[in-house]
N, C-alpha and C positions, 0 to 999 in steps of 0.2 A: 256464868255462863261464860259470859266474855271471857273471863279470868282460864276456867277449864279449856278454850278454844286456844285461848293463847299458850297454856301449860301442854297440852296437846301440841303445838306447833315445835316448840322448842324440843319438847322429845322425841318427834319426828324427823327435824336437823341436826338432833344429836347421835339419831341411829345412821343415818343419809353419812355423818364423817364419819362413825365410829368404823361403816362398812369399806368406807372409801380408805380407812388407815389401816381396814384390813387386808384390802384387797392388793395397796400398795407396797404392803409387808411380804405377801404372799409372792406378789412380783419378783420384790427385788432380793427373796430368797431363790425364788425359781432362776431370775436372774444369774444368782451368784451359784447356784449349783452349775447353770450352764454354762458360765464362765470356766469353772474350775473342770468340768468336763472335756470343754475346749481345751483348756492348757492341760490337761492330761493327755488328750491325742496329742496335742503338739511333739508331747515328748514319748507317744508310744506308737498308734496306730499310724499317727498321717507321717511322722518323720522314724517311722522303724526300721530297724538296722536288721542286715542280712546275719542268719545263723540264730534267728531267734534275738535277738535286741542287743543291743549295746546292756541292758536294764538287767536282764537274765545273765550276762557274762562278767558285769561289773559287782554283783550283789556276791557270788563266791569268792571273788578277790578280796572283798574288805569284808566278809565275814571269817575268813582265814586266821583275822588278825594281824598278817604280816607276817615278816620275819625280823626280828632282831639281828646287828651287823656286830663284828666282833667283838667291839667294846662295850655294846649292850646299853647303849645310852639313845642307839635311834633303833624307831621303829619303821621298817621298808614295805612298800605296797605297791611290787612288780606287777609291769603290764596292765594298769589300769586302762587302757588302751594299746589295745595291738594289734598292728598292722601285720600283714602279711608279706614278707620280703622271698623274693623267689632268686635264687642263683646268689654267684658272687656280686659283689655290690661295694660301695664306699660310704660309710652309715656316718652322718654325721650325730655327732654327739653332743650334749652340752645341758647345763644344769642353770637352776634360774629359782626363786622365790614366785610366789604370788603376782608381785608387784611388776616383775619382768618378765612374765608368761606372755604378754599380747608380742613381742618379739619374735615369737615362733611363728607369727602368720607368715613374715615376711622371708625368714627361714627356707618353710617349707617353700612358698612361691619362689624363691630364688634357686633350691637346691634341686628341687623336683628328682627327688628319691629319700632313700629310707633317712629317717631321723630320731633317734631316742635321747629322750630329754627325763632330767631326776628331777622331780619338784618339790621344793623344801618347803614346809609349812612348821613354821616355830612354836604355835599353841592350838586351842582347843578352837576356837573362832577360825583360825587361820587353817586347821585342818577342815572343819564344816564348810569352812566356802572354797578350799581347795577344789576339797571332792564334787561340792555341788556345778564349780565351772569345768574342771574335767569333764561331767557326767553332760554338759551342755555343750562343749565341743567337740564331742564323740556323738552326741545326736544332729546337731546341726552344720558339721562343719565337714563334707563331704571328701575332698582334698587332703582333711588331716587321717581321716580313716584310712587313706590310702597308704599314706607316708607314715606316719606317727606310730610312736610306742612312746608310752609315759609310766614314768614311775613315782609316787609319792613317798616322800620319806620326813619324817614327824619323831618329835622326842619318843622317848620307847613308854613313856607314860601317857599317850596320846591313842585314844583307837580313833578310825575312824568307820563312819556308817554311812549306808545310802542314803541321799538326802531326800527322803520319801514328802516330807508338809512342803520344803521347797518347791518340789517337783511341781503342787499343784496351786500353791498358794503365796509363796515367797518372791523372788525376783526373777524366776523362771519364767511368770507369767509374762515378763516385758521382754522375754528374748525369743527373738521370733526368725531371725536368721543369724551366719557365722558371723555377721557383720555386726549385728549386736552383741555377740559374747566379746568380740575383740574390741569393741567400743568399753565394754563394763570393765574389759582386764585393764587398758591403758585408763581408765579411770581410778582403778586401784591403784594404779603405779605411779600414779600423778603424786608427786614433791617428795617421793619415798626415795633415800640414799642405799647404796648396796652396803650390804652386811652392818642395818641397823635394823634388827629385828622385832626391836618392842617388846620383848619378853624378858622378862630378867634370866639372867644365866644361861641364857639358850647361845648358843654357838653357830656358826652357818659354816658345815662340815664339806665346804667344797670339793676336796677329794675324795671325799666317801659318794658324792653324788656323783663327780664323774665315773667312780668305778661303777656306780648302780648301772648310769644308764650306756656306759663302755658295754658292761655284759651283756647287754642285748645286741652286741655286735656280732658275735658269735665267731664265725669263721670268716667275717668280711672285713676288709681295710675301716681302719679308722680314722676321722679327723674330730678331734677334740675343740671346742670353740668356744670362746664367752659367749653366751643368750644375745649380747647387743651388737654381736659383728656379723657382718654378711659376706659369703663367699662369693667370688669372680663369676660373673653365668659360664656354665657349661665346663664349671669342675671337675663335678663329677665324669660325666661323660667323658670327655677329656684323658683323665687320670685310667680308667678302664679301658684304654686304646694304649696306653704307654707301657713299653716294655720296662718290668722293672728287676731288675738284679735280687733283690730280696726271693723272688719267685725260684732263684738257685741256691739258694741257703745262704746267701750273705744280706748279715744285720741291717738293711739300709731304715731311715725313714726317710720320709719326704715333704721337704720346708715348705710352707707355703708362706712367702712375706706376708705382713702382717703392718697396716697402715690404722691413721684414723683422721677422720675428715669431719669439719666445720656442721654443727647440728643443720642447719639451713641449705646443706648441698644435697644433691640427689647422690644416691650410693651410685658408684660406677659402675658399669658392667664388664667392661673390656679394659685392655692394661693402655692401652691409644687412651682410653677415656680417662682411667688414671692417671698417667701420664701430665697430661693435658691441665688437670686442676692441679697436681702436685708443681708444675712451674709458676704457676700464679698463688699459690701457698693456701689454697685448699685443703691440702692433704696433707699429710706428712707421718713419719716411720712410727709406727706404736710407741707408745710412753717416751718418743723425743722430750719431753720437756722434765717429766717426770723421773726415769732413768734408762737414759740414753746407753748403756752400757749393757741393758737387756736384752736388745733386739741389735745392736751395732754387729755382732758376728756374720749376721744375716748381709752384711755388703752392700746398702741399699742403694749407692752409687751405682754401684756394677749393674746391679739387677735392673736397674731402670734406664741403661746404656742399652740394654741387651736388644733386638730387634721386638718387638711387637709382633710381629705377624708370626707364622708357623704354628706346627704343629705341637703342641706340649710333650715339652722333652727335662729331663736333668740337665741344667744351663751351667753346673758348677757344684763340685764338694763343699765344705767347709767340715774347721778341726773345731769340735766344740769346746767355750773355757767358759768359765764362772764371769759373768750371773746369765749368760745366755737361757732364753725361757723361748724355744722356739715352738710355733704352731705345725702342727705336720699331718702327714697322713703314714700310717705305721699299719703292721699287720694286728689282728684282736691280739695276738701272743707278746705284745711290748709289756716291761711289766708294770705293774700296778701303781697307780698315785698312792703314795703313805698316806693314810687317814687321821693319823695324828695331828696331819696340817689342818686348821680350822681360822677362819677369818681370813683376814690380811697378809701375805707375807710369807714369801719362800713355799708355796703351796706346787707352783709348777717347776720351779727353778730345780725344787728336789729330783722330780721326775728323770728331767733333763738329763743331769747329772746322773742317775744311775743309768740309764741311757748310755750316757760314754762311755760310763767304767765299764758296763756289761760288753761294751765291744761295738755298739751301733756308730753307723758311718752317716752325717748328715747330706744330704741332696739340695739343691736348691734346685725348685721348677722354674720352668722359664717364665709365662705368662699365667701363672695362676697368683693371686692373693685373694686376703680378706680385710675388710674395709669395718673398723672399730666406729658405731655413730657416736661423732662429737668427740671434741680432742678432751685427751686426758688432763686436767691441771690439778692442780693441790687442792685450790680452796670447793670443789666437789666434793673431797674426801670427807667422812665419818671421824669425829672428832679423835675416835680410840686407835686410827689408824698407826699411829708410830707405836703407841704399845704393843701394839697384836706382832707390829715387824720384830719389834724386838725380843719378844717372845719366843716367835718363830725362828727366830736369827738363833737362839740359844739350840733349840731342836736342832733346827740346821746341822752344828755342830756333832750335833750326837749322831746324827741318821748319818754323817759321811766317815763317821770313825766306823758308826754300821758294817756299810757297805766294803770296807776292807776285810772285815771278816765273812761278808755273804759271797766277795769276788777276790779270793785270798793270791788267786793266778793273776788275774789283773795287772798290769803293769802303768795302766793309767790311774789318777787322782783327778779331783774336782774340790 
């Protein structure tokens, strides 16, 4: 009798324990479902976008399969984010890999106007991650929705698709603000070097990316920069108020002097701030250590000694000479970049050379400038830089010969 009671007690305890485990399992399942529902709402109802939401607009863009570039090597998904730009404006154009996309936050904040970005993803994992992060930016970053148009470029054999699983169960679940998104992007970029794609036989198509981003500018003015460069405050607004000879039919481009700053320093907003930092050695001309001739025609000493106050105007004109590669504001109709140039070397010089032969004149703006984040030093470049530069040097020689046929009546050479 005692044994039977003991066995009954054990069975009762076992039943209670089983019921508790079942309850916990059901509770866990319900909680997980609630979490997934909550995260789904994060990307749908709670952060819904106008015009039926970004999800409804992004899916057809991805479902189209994109378009191939002229070489057939790259696939292009245009307008994965598409801000509405009204009237004629100045579009800030740039390109980047996923590791540097976090710089776009500061660009948009400083520019306060239209920005067009071409994002390169070299492999399947990169394409998936890039698509997910672009979606997160669109959903959680309202200032970017106002100004940004973003385009994805990947190898032709890669296809992008909507991140359905990531939306509910992946890293999206931990992104609840725009700050979270950019913190994640900065984390992805930590330790990466420019042009190092991590995928065999994949080249960074910088000139294709520039052209893709620039095409979105249509009839606007365009300023093409590297993604880790920051413009002076008010440049866009001041340029729009500037009387421009180009509007009268003269082919001008308006050069924005470029500098580089120590990583630890805050980017200056005005020319007066920049001059102060220059005087103490915290800012120097862009590429001063690696290729001083590439920026020398800008005539930095003359520009720095101009008055720091007054409205933006054309300070002086400079005749192009090899190997000058200025950053400039130009009409959307300026010749495109030659897309055969990839990786490092001669990609921007080639386009500046064509502008010169095509008859463009180069006007230096008085108070506008660009600042690259960090000094450019040889030790920070990737190992293949010199080999890539030599290959593109040979291509540049061919390119110059082709320009003679393209512009047979031009007296200019480069």
